[in-house]
N, C-alpha and C positions, 0 to 999 in steps of 0.2 A: 403586552401581547403574548399569548400562548399559541405556539405552532402545533397543530394537530398532525402528528406524524404517522404514516403508514409504513409498516415493516414487511418486506417480502423476503422470506427465508428465515426459518426459526431454528436453524442448526446452531453450531458452536458460536459462529460469529454473530448471527442474528440474536441469539440469546444474550450474548454479552452486550450488544448494542441496546437491546430492550432494557436490561438492568441498569446500564450507565445512564441512558436517556431518562429513565424513570426515577433515578435516585441521586444523580449527581450533576444534572444539566438544568440550568434555569431557562424558563420560557418555553418548555416543550412538554407535550403530553403524548404518550403512545396511544393513539386512537384506534389503530387497526393492525391486524396481523394476517398474513396469508402464507401458507406453506403447502407443498404437495402432500405432506403428512398432516392430516387434519388434527390428529391428537396432539402433535407437537405444537401446532399453532394454537390450539385451545389451551394448552398448559401455560404458554406465555401470556396469552390474552387474559386468562383467569388471574394470573399472578399480578398483572398490572392494570386491570380494569379496561381492557381493550375489546374491540369487536373483531370477530374473525370473518374473513372472506374466503370462500372456497376457490375463487379465481383471482389471480394477481391483477389482471386487467380491470376487473371490477373494482378492486381496491384503488387502483390508480385513478379511475374515472369518478369515483364517489366524491360528492361534494364535501363530505366530512373529513376528507384527507387533503391537507394543504401542502405537504412535502413528503418525500418517499425515501426510504433507505432500501437499497437493493443488496441483499446478502445471500442470494440464492446461488445455485451452481453456476460456474463460469459460462457455460454455453447459453444460458438464459439472459445474460446481461444486456446484450445489444438490443434485443426486442423490448425488454422492459424499460431501458433508458429511453429508447425512441418513443415508447408509449407515454412516458412522463413528459418528454418534450412536446409531443402532440397535445397533451393536456396543459402544457405550459406550467408544469409544477417542478419546483426545485428537487433535485435528486442527488443523494450521496450514494455512489455505486462503489462497492468493494472492488479491489483490483481482481482481475484485469477489467478494463473498460469493455474490451472485446477480445475474443480469442485470436483474432487476426488483425492486421493493420487495416484491411478492407472494412471490417466491421467498425473499427474505431473511426475511420474516415467518414462512414455513413453518419455517425453521431456528430462528428465535427461539422459536417455539411449541414445537417438539420439545425444544429444550434446556431450556425452562422446565418442560415436563412431567417431564423427568429430574430437575430440581431441582439441577443442578450445571453449572458452566461447563466445557465441553470444547473450545470453538471459539476459536481465535485467528485474526484476519484479518491478512494480510501487509502492513499499512501500516508499512513498515520505517522510515520517517522518524522515527517516535516514538523510535527507538533511535539516531538519528544524533547524534554528540556535539555538533554545532553547534545543532541544534534543542533538544536536552535542556538545553544551557546557556542558551539563550534563554528556555525555559520556566522554568527555575530562577530566572533573573533577574526575570522577571515575577512569579512566585509569592513572591519575597522581599519585594516591595513597595518595594525601594530606588528604583525609577524611577517610583513612583506607578502609577496605573492604565494599562492598555494602551488606546490610542486607535485606532491604525491598524496593520494588518499588510499590508505591501507584499510581494507574491510575484511571482517570475518563473520560468516553467517553459518552457525552450526545448530542443527536440530538433534534431539536425542535419538529419535528414530523417524524414518519417513513413513508416510501413509502407504497403504497397500496398493493404491492406484498411482503412486509416484513413478515418473519416468525420467530418463536421462535428460530429455528436453525440458521437463518440468523443473529440474534443478535451476535452470536459467529463467524460464518463463513464469514460474510460480514462486520461487524463493529469491534468487538473486535479483529479480526485477525490483525488489525494494532498494537494493544498493544502486541499481541503474537509476532509479528515480532520485535517490539522495545525491548521487554524483551530479546529475543535471541541475538539481536545485542548489546544491552547495556552491558550484562554480558559476552558475547562471549561464551555462552554455551547453551546446549539444555534444553528444558522443559522435565521433566521426569514424572510428574504426574499433573493432572488437576482435579479440583472439581468445579462444578457449583451449586450454591445455589440460590434458587428462593424465594424471598420475595413475599408478596401478589401482584397481578397484578394491574398495574395502570388502572384506569377507562378510560384513554385516549388510551389504547392499546388493539388491538384485538389479542394479543399474549402474551406469557410470557415475560413481560417487566415491570420493570428492571430485570437484572440478576447480581449476584455477582460471579466472576470467580477467583478462587485461583489456582496459578500455583507454583509448586516446581521446582526450577532450579537444574541442576546437581551438582552445587557447594554448594548448601544449602540455597541460597537466596530464598525468597518468594515474589511473585508478586500478588497483588490483583487488580482486575479490576471491577469497577462499570460501567456496560453498560446499558444505559437508553436512548432509542431511541424516547421517547415521553415526554420529560421534559417540553415542551411548551414554555419556555422562550427564547430559542435560541440554537446555536451550542456552546458547551463548552467542551474543552479538557484540562485536568489538569494532572500533574505528579509531584511526589516528591520521590526522591531517599534518603533513610535513610541509612547512613553509620555509621561506628564505632565512628567517631569523628566529625560528623556534617551531614547536609543535603543539598541537591541541589533541588530546586523547579523551575518548569517552571513559567515564568512570561507571562501571556497571552498578546499578542500584541494588543494595541489599540491606536487610534489616540490621544484622549484627555480624561482627567478625568474632568467630569462636576460636579460642585457644585452649588446647588440651592435649595431653599425651605427646608433647613435643611438636605439635603441629598448630598451624594457624590458617584459617580459611573461612569461606562462606559457601553456602549451597547455591545450586543452579536450579531454576524452575524446570518443569517438564516440557512446557511449551511457551509460546510467545506472550500469552496474556498477562502474566504477572510482570514481565519485563516492560511491557508497554502500556500498563494501566493508565498512567498519567497521559500518555500520548492520545489514547482513545478518548479519554474524558475531555481533554483540551480540544481535540479535533471536533467532537460532536458539539461542544459549546460554540466553537468558532463557526461551524456550519449553521447552527440555529441563529446565531447573531447575524450572519450574512443573509439568511432567509428573511429576517425582520428588518432589513435595511442597512445592516452593518457592512463593513468592508468585505470584499470577496476573500475567501480563505482557501488554502489547500491547493491540491493539484487540479488542473483544469482538464477538460476533455482533450485538449491538445497535448497536455502532459501525458495523459493516458495513452494516446496514440504514439507519441515519441518513445515512451518506455516499451511499448509492444514492438515498435520497429527495431529498437536496439536488441530486444530479446530475440526477435526473428533472425537478425543478423548473427547473433551469438549461436543460435541453433544451427545456422548454416556453417559457421566456423567449426562447431562440434562435429558435424557430419563430414566435412571435407578435410579437417586438420590444418586449414589455412586461415589467415586473417580475412575478415569480411568488412567491407565498407558499409557505413550506415547512411542511407539516403532518405531524406524526408521530403514530403510534399511542401509546397509553398505555404507558409504560415498565415492563416487569415488574420486580418487586423483586429478582429474581435479579441484575440488572445494577447495583444500587446499591452493591455492595461494591467 
């Protein structure tokens, strides 16, 4: 079975999804593209033999589209995902699921009414081989209980529209999701600490984020979006009887002039190439009757709730509790 996929959003993320879906995923065909920039949509459609739609809602409603990827700007996500649910079509939505917890809960409520899961949120790190190996190690019990998860999230430079709040809601939210997934439990309290601001940043950057998990583990995140030297994600899980640390992927280790090292990419795409490919394949497999994969709409809501509490902590300089709505039984599976 080949799934006919519609893509909404033909920017950097949408373009990458189109390429991976068309060249590295089995059982999928990019059938349709829609973007506010018609020329950008046309370029991707021409490259992969897809049809363009001037309106995203028309793409969702069209019978030629069986599943949808939403990679458009964040404020459009809620309405587009709800339209997919109305049409009862599976949807992979890039994070965030909604820009507020209220938006996310609308989606959770609609999906619960339908009685079946159709939404997957694009937290691709859950599919990264390093993170999956780390979680498998923790789940095996070989190292005892997990005590601390150290995280580093550095970007070379931030986008022109980046904000202090966005450091948490748009960047560190990946670590928020990974922490929930790694430990299999919720964040109950979050504290944001602000060192002096980098001269390269027009906002509060870097930030240190501390999260207390329901089971007692602690997660610390260094989020630094203007580190200058490249994109760099690190992680170390400290357990009772040992540690598990991510090994950053790189092609070669170069030795010359008395030095040894390897380069860092400019952005996240080379670092998580495998994660995006595995994520898309798992999503297509689930659409065709395979097991559910990836972050659910509830996970998208929970991550946004933690981020909102983090933003409150950033503004007040105090810790903030994380309170979630009652979890619908749909998401217990």
